[in-house]
matplotlib code that plots the C-alpha trace (Angstrom):
import matplotlib.pyplot as plt

x = [-4.5, -2.6, -3.8, -4.2, -3.4, -5.4, -3.3, -3.7, -7.4, -7.8, -5.7, -7.7, -10.9, -9.6, -8.8, -12.1, -14.3, -16.9, -19.2, -22.6, -24.7, -22.1, -19.7, -17.2, -18.3, -17.5, -20.3, -21.2, -20.3, -16.8, -16.2, -17.4, -14.9, -12.2, -13.1, -15.6, -19.3, -19.3, -17.1, -19.5, -22.7, -20.8, -20.4, -24.0, -25.4, -23.8, -26.5, -27.7, -26.3, -23.0, -21.7, -23.9, -26.8, -28.7, -28.9, -31.8, -32.1, -35.5, -36.1, -32.5, -30.8, -27.2, -26.1, -22.7, -20.4, -19.1, -15.7, -16.7, -18.4, -15.3, -13.3, -15.7, -15.4, -11.6, -11.5, -13.8, -11.4, -8.2, -9.6, -10.4, -6.9, -5.6, -7.7, -6.8, -3.0, -3.6, -5.0, -2.0]
y = [-65.4, -68.4, -71.1, -69.5, -70.6, -69.8, -67.0, -65.3, -65.9, -64.3, -61.3, -61.1, -61.2, -58.4, -56.4, -56.7, -56.7, -54.2, -53.7, -55.0, -55.1, -56.0, -58.1, -57.8, -59.5, -59.5, -58.5, -61.3, -59.4, -58.7, -62.3, -63.5, -61.1, -62.8, -66.4, -66.6, -67.2, -70.9, -70.6, -68.2, -70.3, -73.2, -71.3, -70.1, -73.8, -74.7, -72.8, -69.5, -67.8, -69.5, -68.8, -66.0, -63.9, -60.8, -57.5, -55.2, -51.5, -50.2, -51.9, -52.9, -56.0, -56.9, -60.6, -61.2, -63.9, -64.3, -65.4, -68.9, -68.4, -66.8, -69.8, -71.9, -70.0, -69.8, -73.4, -74.2, -71.7, -73.6, -77.0, -75.6, -74.4, -77.7, -79.6, -77.4, -77.9, -81.6, -81.5, -79.7]
z = [-26.5, -25.2, -22.7, -19.2, -15.8, -12.6, -11.7, -15.1, -15.3, -11.8, -12.9, -16.2, -14.1, -11.9, -14.9, -16.6, -13.6, -12.8, -9.7, -10.0, -6.9, -4.2, -6.2, -9.0, -12.3, -16.0, -18.4, -20.8, -23.9, -22.6, -21.5, -25.1, -26.5, -24.5, -24.6, -27.4, -27.3, -27.0, -23.9, -22.4, -23.3, -21.7, -18.5, -18.5, -19.1, -15.6, -13.7, -12.5, -9.4, -9.1, -12.6, -14.0, -13.4, -14.6, -12.8, -13.8, -13.5, -14.7, -18.1, -18.7, -17.6, -17.8, -17.9, -16.3, -15.3, -11.7, -10.9, -11.0, -14.4, -15.6, -14.5, -16.5, -19.6, -19.4, -18.8, -22.1, -24.0, -22.8, -23.8, -27.2, -27.4, -26.3, -28.7, -31.6, -30.9, -30.8, -34.3, -35.7]

ax = plt.figure().add_subplot(projection="3d")
ax.plot(x, y, z, "-o")
ax.set_aspect("equal")
plt.show()
């Protein structure tokens, strides 16, 4: 995947989003497939609530990224791509 701008990230979020509770979110595993585990870990390191959370039903919980977290993961991904391009 190429470097993404804000409009592309928003469109990607809308395409991948699922409803959890009362908001659209992207499950962590799907975000990791798109941007890589390091990008998702970065987004989750910023803080619970605004970037990521866990929704539980019975004995199952799903960890997800909010739109803000998705932006953070995409930004990390973009920076990785830019860094790699500089090293070429």
